[in-house]
C-alpha positions in Angstrom: 80.3 -17.7 100.6 83.8 -16.5 101.0 86.5 -18.3 103.0 86.9 -16.3 106.1 89.3 -18.3 108.0 92.1 -17.9 105.8 95.4 -16.0 106.6 96.0 -14.1 103.7 98.3 -11.1 102.8 98.5 -9.0 99.9 101.7 -8.1 97.8 101.7 -4.5 97.4 102.9 -3.2 95.0 100.4 -0.6 93.0 100.5 1.9 95.5 99.0 4.8 93.1 97.6 8.0 95.2 94.2 6.9 95.6 92.8 10.4 95.9 93.6 10.8 92.0 92.3 7.0 91.2 89.0 8.3 93.0 88.3 11.5 91.8 88.8 10.4 88.2 85.7 9.1 88.2 84.0 12.2 90.4 85.3 14.7 88.9 85.3 14.3 85.2 85.8 17.9 84.0 88.6 18.5 86.5 89.9 15.5 85.0 89.3 16.4 81.5 90.7 19.8 81.8 93.4 19.4 84.0 95.1 16.2 83.3 93.8 14.1 80.0 93.9 17.0 77.7 97.0 19.0 79.0 99.1 21.3 77.9 96.3 22.3 75.6 93.9 22.3 77.6 96.0 25.0 79.9 94.1 28.0 80.2 91.2 26.3 80.4 92.6 24.4 83.6 93.2 27.8 85.1 89.8 29.5 84.5 88.6 26.4 86.1 90.7 26.9 88.8 90.1 30.6 89.2 86.3 30.0 89.6 86.7 27.8 92.1 89.2 29.3 94.1 86.4 31.6 95.0 84.2 29.0 96.4 84.4 27.3 99.5 82.2 24.2 99.5 83.6 21.1 100.7 83.0 19.8 97.1 84.2 22.8 95.2 87.4 22.4 97.4 88.0 18.9 96.6 87.3 19.7 92.5 90.2 22.6 93.5 92.7 20.1 95.2 92.1 17.2 92.1 93.5 20.0 89.7 96.0 21.2 91.8 97.3 17.7 92.3 96.5 16.8 88.3 99.1 19.8 87.7 101.7 18.5 90.0 101.8 15.5 88.1 101.5 17.0 84.5 103.3 20.3 84.9 105.7 19.9 87.5 108.4 22.2 85.7 105.9 24.7 85.9 106.0 25.0 89.1 108.5 23.8 92.4 107.0 20.8 94.0 106.5 23.0 97.2 104.1 24.9 95.8 101.6 22.5 94.5 103.0 20.6 97.9 101.4 23.6 100.1 98.0 23.8 97.9 96.9 20.6 97.6 97.7 20.0 101.6 95.8 23.5 102.8 92.6 23.4 100.3 91.8 19.8 101.6 92.3 21.1 105.0 90.4 23.7 104.2 87.6 20.7 103.6 88.2 19.0 106.7 87.8 21.9 108.8 84.7 22.5 106.9 83.7 18.3 107.0 86.1 16.2 109.2 85.3 13.2 108.4 85.2 13.5 104.8 87.2 10.2 103.7 88.1 11.9 100.2 89.6 14.8 102.2 91.0 13.1 104.5 93.0 10.8 102.1 93.8 13.6 100.3 95.5 15.1 103.3 97.5 12.2 103.5 99.3 12.2 100.3 102.4 14.7 101.9 102.5 12.6 105.2 105.2 10.2 106.5 104.5 6.5 106.0 103.3 6.2 109.8 100.8 9.4 109.7 99.3 7.7 106.5 98.5 4.5 108.2 97.1 6.5 110.8 94.7 8.1 108.4 93.7 5.0 106.7 92.9 3.5 109.9 90.4 6.1 110.4 89.1 6.3 106.7 88.0 2.6 107.5 86.2 3.2 110.6 84.4 5.7 108.7 83.8 4.1 105.6 84.5 0.7 104.9 83.5 0.6 101.1 86.6 2.9 100.5 88.3 0.6 98.5 91.3 2.3 97.5 92.3 2.5 101.3 92.1 -1.1 101.7 94.6 -1.6 99.1 97.3 1.1 100.1 96.8 0.3 104.0 97.5 -3.4 103.3 100.5 -3.3 100.9 101.7 -0.4 103.0 101.6 -2.7 106.5 102.6 -6.0 104.8 105.9 -4.5 104.2 106.4 -3.2 107.7 107.1 -5.2 111.3 105.6 -8.2 111.9 102.7 -7.0 113.6 102.3 -4.7 110.9 101.7 -7.5 108.9 99.7 -9.0 111.1 97.2 -6.4 110.5 97.5 -6.2 106.6 96.7 -10.1 106.3 93.8 -8.6 108.6 92.8 -5.5 106.6 92.7 -7.8 103.5 90.7 -10.5 104.9 88.1 -7.8 105.9 88.4 -6.3 102.6 88.1 -9.3 101.1 84.8 -10.1 102.8 84.0 -6.8 102.1 83.3 -6.0 97.8 81.8 -8.3 95.7 82.7 -8.5 91.7 85.8 -6.7 90.8 86.7 -4.8 93.5 86.7 -7.9 95.3 88.4 -10.0 92.8 91.1 -7.7 92.7 91.8 -7.8 96.6 91.3 -11.7 96.3 93.8 -11.6 94.1 95.8 -9.6 95.7 95.7 -11.4 98.6 96.8 -15.1 96.6 99.6 -13.3 95.3 101.1 -12.5 98.5 100.5 -16.1 99.8 104.1 -17.6 99.6 104.9 -19.0 102.9 104.9 -23.0 103.1 102.7 -23.1 105.6 100.1 -21.1 103.3 100.0 -23.2 100.3 96.6 -24.9 100.8 95.1 -21.4 101.2 96.6 -20.1 98.4 95.0 -23.0 96.7 91.7 -23.0 98.6 91.8 -18.7 97.9 92.8 -19.2 94.2 89.5 -22.0 93.4 87.0 -19.4 94.9 87.8 -16.4 93.2 87.9 -18.7 89.9 84.8 -19.9 90.9 83.1 -16.3 91.7 84.4 -15.1 88.5 82.4 -17.4 86.7 85.6 -19.4 85.1 86.1 -23.3 85.2 89.5 -24.5 85.2 89.1 -27.1 82.9 86.5 -26.4 80.5 84.6 -29.8 79.3 83.0 -28.0 76.3 82.6 -25.9 73.0 80.2 -23.8 75.0 81.7 -23.3 78.2 85.3 -22.6 76.5 83.5 -20.1 74.2 81.5 -18.9 76.9 84.2 -18.0 79.3 86.7 -17.3 76.4 86.9 -13.2 77.1 87.1 -13.7 81.1 89.5 -16.7 81.1 92.1 -14.3 79.2 91.6 -11.4 81.3 94.8 -10.1 83.2 93.4 -10.5 86.6 92.9 -14.5 85.6 96.8 -14.4 84.9 97.3 -13.3 88.1 96.3 -16.1 89.5 98.3 -18.0 87.4 95.9 -18.9 85.0 97.5 -18.4 81.2 97.0 -22.4 81.2 93.0 -22.0 81.3 93.2 -19.7 78.7 95.1 -21.4 76.6 92.7 -24.6 77.0 89.7 -22.3 76.2 91.5 -21.2 73.2 92.4 -24.7 72.2 88.9 -26.3 73.0 87.3 -23.5 70.6 90.2 -24.2 67.8 89.3 -28.2 68.3 85.9 -27.8 68.3 86.0 -25.9 65.1 88.5 -28.0 63.1 86.2 -31.3 64.3 82.8 -30.0 64.0 81.0 -32.2 60.7 78.4 -29.7 59.7 79.4 -26.3 59.5 82.9 -26.1 57.5 86.1 -25.6 60.0 87.1 -22.0 57.9 83.5 -20.5 58.7 83.1 -21.4 62.3 87.0 -20.1 62.9 86.3 -16.7 61.2 83.2 -17.1 63.4 84.9 -17.1 66.9 88.0 -14.9 65.9 87.2 -11.8 67.2 87.0 -13.7 70.6 90.3 -15.8 69.8 92.0 -12.6 68.9 90.7 -10.7 72.1 91.8 -13.9 74.2 95.2 -13.7 72.4 95.8 -10.1 72.6 96.3 -10.7 76.2 97.6 -14.2 76.1 100.9 -13.6 73.8 102.6 -11.2 76.3 102.3 -13.6 78.8 103.3 -16.6 76.8 106.5 -17.3 78.5 104.2 -18.5 82.0 103.7 -21.5 79.5 107.1 -21.6 77.9 108.4 -24.2 80.3 104.7 -26.4 79.9 103.9 -26.3 76.6 107.7 -25.7 74.6 105.7 -25.1 71.2 103.5 -23.0 72.6 105.0 -19.8 70.4 104.5 -21.8 67.2 101.2 -22.9 68.0 100.1 -19.6 68.5 101.5 -18.9 65.0 99.9 -21.0 63.4 96.5 -20.1 65.1 96.6 -16.2 63.7 97.9 -18.3 60.6 94.4 -19.7 60.4 92.6 -17.1 61.0 94.4 -14.7 58.7 93.2 -17.9 56.1 89.8 -17.3 56.9 90.1 -13.5 55.7 89.6 -11.9 58.7 92.1 -9.4 59.1 91.0 -6.3 60.9 93.5 -3.7 62.8 93.2 -5.9 65.7 94.8 -9.0 63.7 98.0 -7.1 62.9 98.2 -5.8 66.5 98.1 -9.0 67.9 100.3 -11.1 65.4 102.9 -7.9 65.9 103.1 -9.4 69.8 104.8 -12.8 68.0 107.0 -10.7 66.3 110.4 -8.7 66.6 112.5 -5.8 64.6 111.2 -5.3 61.2 108.5 -7.7 60.9 107.2 -6.0 63.9 107.2 -2.7 62.2 105.6 -3.9 59.3 102.5 -5.6 60.8 102.4 -2.3 63.0 102.2 -0.3 60.2 99.5 -2.5 58.4 97.4 -1.9 61.7 97.8 1.4 61.6 96.7 1.5 57.8 93.5 -0.3 59.1 92.6 2.4 61.7 89.7 4.0 61.5 89.7 7.6 63.0 92.1 9.5 65.0 95.3 7.7 65.8 95.5 5.5 68.7 97.4 2.0 70.0 98.4 0.8 66.8 100.7 4.2 65.8 101.5 4.3 69.6 102.8 0.4 69.3 104.4 1.0 65.8 106.1 4.7 67.6 107.7 2.9 70.4 109.0 -0.4 68.1 111.3 2.5 65.6 112.2 4.2 68.8 113.6 0.8 69.5 114.8 0.4 66.3 116.4 4.2 66.4 114.6 5.4 64.0 114.0 8.6 66.0 112.7 10.3 63.1 109.8 8.7 62.0 108.8 7.6 65.5 108.6 11.7 66.0 106.0 12.4 63.3 103.4 9.4 64.5 104.2 11.0 68.4 103.3 14.3 67.0 100.3 12.9 65.1 99.2 11.1 68.7 99.7 14.5 70.7 97.6 16.8 67.9 95.2 14.3 67.1 95.5 10.9 68.9 92.8 9.2 71.0 93.2 9.0 74.7 95.3 7.5 76.7 97.9 7.3 73.8 98.0 11.2 72.9 98.7 11.8 76.7 101.6 9.1 76.8 103.1 10.2 73.6 103.6 13.2 74.8 105.7 12.2 77.4 107.3 10.4 74.5 107.6 12.7 72.1 109.9 15.0 74.3 112.3 11.8 75.7 112.4 11.0 71.9 113.5 14.3 71.0 116.4 14.0 73.7 117.5 10.7 72.3 117.7 12.2 69.0 119.6 15.0 69.9 122.5 12.9 71.7 
C-alpha cells in the first residue's frame, strides 16, 4: 500500500510538451513521416498533411495538429514560428468544437498559452481523465515553482498522481517526488518514500546472495534507481555477482564470469557515467571497474557492447580507439558506436572524420542516432568552417 500521508513534492525539471510525447504512441505514422525520417520524408509528410486537411473527424484533426507540431520542431526554418502556432492552435480548437472534453485536444490547445492559463487547462484535464499521466508531471512541476499556495497544490497533485499509477508510471512520479524532498522536515518522508519505491521495483538495497544479486542486477542499475541515489545498490549487486564467480569452487571463475558478462556489461553501461556519485565513498571505484572490465575481456567476451562500455572509462585517443573497435563490431546499420565516435572526434577537433560518420548515420543509421546526427552534422560543419 502506498504511503498516503506524506507531504511530497516534485522537482519538475523535465517539462516536455506533453502532447508530443503522448502522440508519439498514438500516431506512429505521423511520427514516422513528420518527425523521425525528416527531412527525407518531407514529401510524404506533406502528402499526409494534405490528406488530413480535407478530413474533419476528431482523430484526423489530432493527427493533423501533431504533424504541424512536429514540423515546427524539426523544420522551424521552413516557416515562421507564428505560421505553425496558428495552424496548431486552430486545429486543436477545431477538434474541441466537436468534442469539448477531448483531453488530447485540450492539452494541445495549451501549448502556446501563458503558464497561468495552461494550469487552468491542466487542472480541467485531470478532472476529466485522471489517467492522463503527462499532465500530472507538467502541472505539478509548474506549480512547485510558484507561490507557497501553488507549491502546496503541487504537493497534492503529486500525492494523488503517485497513488493513481502502478508500475513505471507510478515509479517515475514517485521518484520525482523523492528528488524534490529537500527540506530538513522532509527527511523522514524522503527515506520512507525511497524504501517504498525500491520495494515496488523489487530491488533489495542489501542483497545477500548471488541469486538475488543476479536477478535484480538489471533493475538495480537502472537510471530510475540512480535517481533514488541508488548507485551503491548497483555496485553491491555487481560486486556480489563477481565475488560469487571468484569463490565458486565447482565452476571455474572464468566460465561463470563469461556466463554473466552480458548482464554485467549492461549494468556497467549505466553505472560508469554515474561513478562520480560513488567516488567519495569508494575512492578506487574507477580502478575497480576498470579491473572488472579487464577480467571480462580475458573471458573472450568482446562484443560491440564491451568496447562501448570500456570507452566510458577512457578519454581522448584511447576512447576513440575503443569506439572504433565497437564500430567495427557493429552488425547492420550504424548506430550508437558510430554516434559516440563522431561526438568524440568533434571534441578532439577532428571535424572531417566526424562529418563522414555523421553523414553515414543520417543516410543509413538507425533511429534515434540518424535523427541526432542530422543536427550534429550541421553544427560540426559550422565549427569546421570557422
